[in-house]
N, C-alpha and C positions, 0 to 999 in steps of 0.2 A: 393231462395232469401234470403240473409242474411246482418248483418251488415255492413261487409268489403265491400260486393257489393256495398250497397248504400252508402259508405264513398267514394269509388273510383269513382263513377258515379258523385257524387256532386263535387269532387276534376276535374274531367275531364269538367264536365260543368262550371266550373269557369276559368280553365286554358285555356280550348279549345284546349289542347294538350296533347297527351298521354305521351310523353317524359317527360314534365314539371311535369306532375302529378305522374309519376313513382319516380322522383327525390323527390317531395313533400312528398310523402307516403314511400319513402325508400324502394322501391321495383322494381323489372324489369320491363320494358315496355311490355315484353312478359306476366308478371302477370297481368298489368292493362288490356291489351287486354283481356286476359282469363276471368278475373271477368266482364268486361262489357259484352262478348259474353254469359256467363252464367246468367247474370241478363236480358239480352235481350231473352234468349230463355225461361226464367221462365216467362216473361211477354208477350212472343209472338208478339213483336213489336221491330222494330229497334230504338234505343235512339238517335244514333250519325250518321251523314253522314262523312265518313273519305276522306280526300283529302290531297293534297300536302302543302297546307297552314293551316292544323290543323283538328280540329274536331268541327262541329256544330251540336246543337241540332235540332232533328227532330221534327215535330209537336207533335209527342207522347213525345218525350223527355221534351219538353217545359211543357206540361201537368204534366208529371210524377214528375219534379223538386220539386214542393211543396209539394207532397206526401214524398218524400224522406226525405226532410227537417224536416217535422212533425214527421217522424217514427224514424229518428235519434236523435230529440230532446226528444222525449219519451223515446228512449232507454237510453239516457244520464241522463235521469231525474229517470229512474228507478235504473240505476247505483248509482246515488247520494243516493237515498233513502235506497237501501239495503246496501250500504257501510259506513253508518253513523258512524264516529268515536265513540268509545267507551264511554258510558255515555252520549250519545245524544239519545234522545226518537223520533225526528222528524225534518223535515225540512219546513222551510218557505221559499217562493220564491217570492221576491218582486223586481219590476223593477221601476223605475222614469223617467220623462221626462228627456232627456239630460241638459235642461237648469236649471234645480232646483236640480240635482244630488250633486254639491259639497256642498250646503249649507243643505241638508236635511238629507243625508244618514248616516254620522257619528254620529250625535246626535241620530238619530232612533236606530242604531245598539247598542249604548251604554245602551240605555234606555231597549232595547229589552233583552239585557243580563243580564241587572240587574234584570229583572222580570222573565225572562225563561232563566235561564243559561244552562237547558237541551236541549233546541231547537237550531239547526243548522240553519244558515241564509245564503240563497244563494240569490245573488245581482246581478242587472244588469241595464242598461240604455238604453233607446230606445224612439222611438217616438210613439206618441198616437196611430196611426193606426195599426202599428204594435204590440204594447201591448195589444190593444183590441183583436187581433186575437188570441194571445197567452192565453188570460184570456178565450176566448171562447173554445180554444182547451184544457183547463186545464193544460198547459205549465207553468203558473203562478198563484200564489195565490193571490197577491195584487199587483195593479199597481196604481201608482200617476202619473196624467197626467192633461193636459189642455183640452183635447177634447175628452171626452167620447162617446160612442153611447148608446143608451137605448136600452137594449135588454132583452128577456125573461130570468129570473133566474139569472140576473146581478144586483148586488146591487152598486148604485153610490152614495158617500157621500161626500159632499163639506167639505174641509179641511180648506180654507181660500182664501182670495183674494191676489193674487201676485201685488203688486202695481209697474207699470212702469213710469219712470221719464225720462224726457229729459235731457241729459247731453252733454256738447260740449267742446273740447279741448281749446276754446277761450271763456273767460268771455263775456257774452252777454244776451239779452233778446230776445222773440220771433222776434221783429221789425229787431234788428241788426244781429240775426243770418243768418249765409251764408247757405242758403238753397240749394245750387249747391253741398255743400259737404255733405249734409245730407245722412247718410247711412240706408236703411230700412232693419230691421231685421224681418223674417217672423216666427214670434213665433208660430202662429197657425192662422186657419181662425177667430175665434173670436176676436182675438187681431186684425187682418187685418181690420175687420168691424169697430171695435171700433175706430181703428187709422183714418179710412176712414173719420168716422163721427166727431171726435174731433180735427183733425188736417188736412183737407182736403187739405191746402195748402203745407203740407210737402210732396212730392212725390218721390217714388222710383226712383232714377237716374241710372247713368251707374253703380254703384256698390250695389248689394244688397246680404244679406248672411242670413245663416239659422242658424247660432249658435252665441251666444253673445260672447263668447271668441275669434272666429274669428274677431268679429268686433271690439272688444277692441283691439287687437293687432294691427289690420289695422289701426285704428284711432290714435294710438299712433306714428305711422310713418308717416301718411298721414295728421292727423288733420280732423276735422270734427265733426257731431254729430251725435247721436243714441238715441233711447228709450231703456231703459235698466231696470233691476229689481232693486228698491229702495235698496233692501239688499245689492247688488254688487254695486250699484252707490255709497253708502256709503263708501265702500272701495275705489272707486277712487276717490272720493271727499277728502277722506284724504290724498292719494297720491300726490295732488294738481297737476296732470296730466290733470283733467278733473275739469268742473265747472257745477253747477246746472243752468239750464234755468228756473229761479224761476216762471215766469209767464206762464209757459207752463203748459196745464192741465195734469193730471197724469191719466193713463189709468190701469184700474183694470181687472184683467184676473183671473177668479176662478179656482182653483186647487182641484181635485177631487181624492179620493180612488174608485178603481172600484176592485171589486172581485166577485167570484160566491157564491150563497147561499150554505153554506154548514153546516148541522146542527150537523154532527159529529165533527166539528172543530170550532164550536162557540166560546168556551172559548179563544182559541188561537187567533182566528180572532178578537175577541173584545178587546183583551189586545194589539194586533198590531194596530188597529184602534185608541184606545184611546191614544197610544203611540205617532202615526202620528199625533194626535189632539194637543199633548202636543208640540211635536217639531214644529208644524205648529203656535200654539200661540206664540212660543217663536220668531219665524220669522217675524210674523206681529207686535210684539211687537218692534222688531228691526228696522223696517222701518217707525213707526208711527210718526218720528220726523221729517222725509223728505216730 
């Protein structure tokens, strides 16, 4: 078993087609088949059932898929760390929640480069559940998220409260708000519970969304209302395309930094966390007037 076999397996698992995978990997279909057969032989199981309509994962293939993803991720991580550019001493891998990526990361990168110019940075964006798994598997160093899980040997530090406010494309108050055009955004389970408690009269209608950017673009076309981060609302209000529903309650969602306890990297981790706190403070100050 080797990396190219795993890469080929994951490609076929995604495309469900040997021919499409050969095009994706720029190899012949025969080479794809040979790699898959060799991998199946080394594992002693059949990974795909082949048919006229393509290839489907067997039960063994489904079980093996996550192992293959993890192995390939560790391999890429090793490549990154062993192939650091000249002048760099190490790498720090950070991932943030999709919904806070654009506000958070640039300021953090600038701050870290000023403090540790010899440390390379690898940045990603993901959901809380996936980031927790990567932290546990040591595929990430630090994750910034809404919904961490308490686990052994995992450090969880609160950075700030992300403030959510109700905005509408029409100037209104809670009484005159068109509740039929309200778009619910599923930020995270904690937000869902607070939303149900504080504004039970705002129900998810025919359209619900998982990302703020999607909801913003949709409401610009169709009109309506949504709960959005205050720092993002500030930009929308300035554009005069949205209005603040002033008598609506704000919803606070804690944002956490999560990382493994690593004694050998304490200085670097401490610097990274201090930098995150500094950026978080700026975000908090930025929405205090909304």
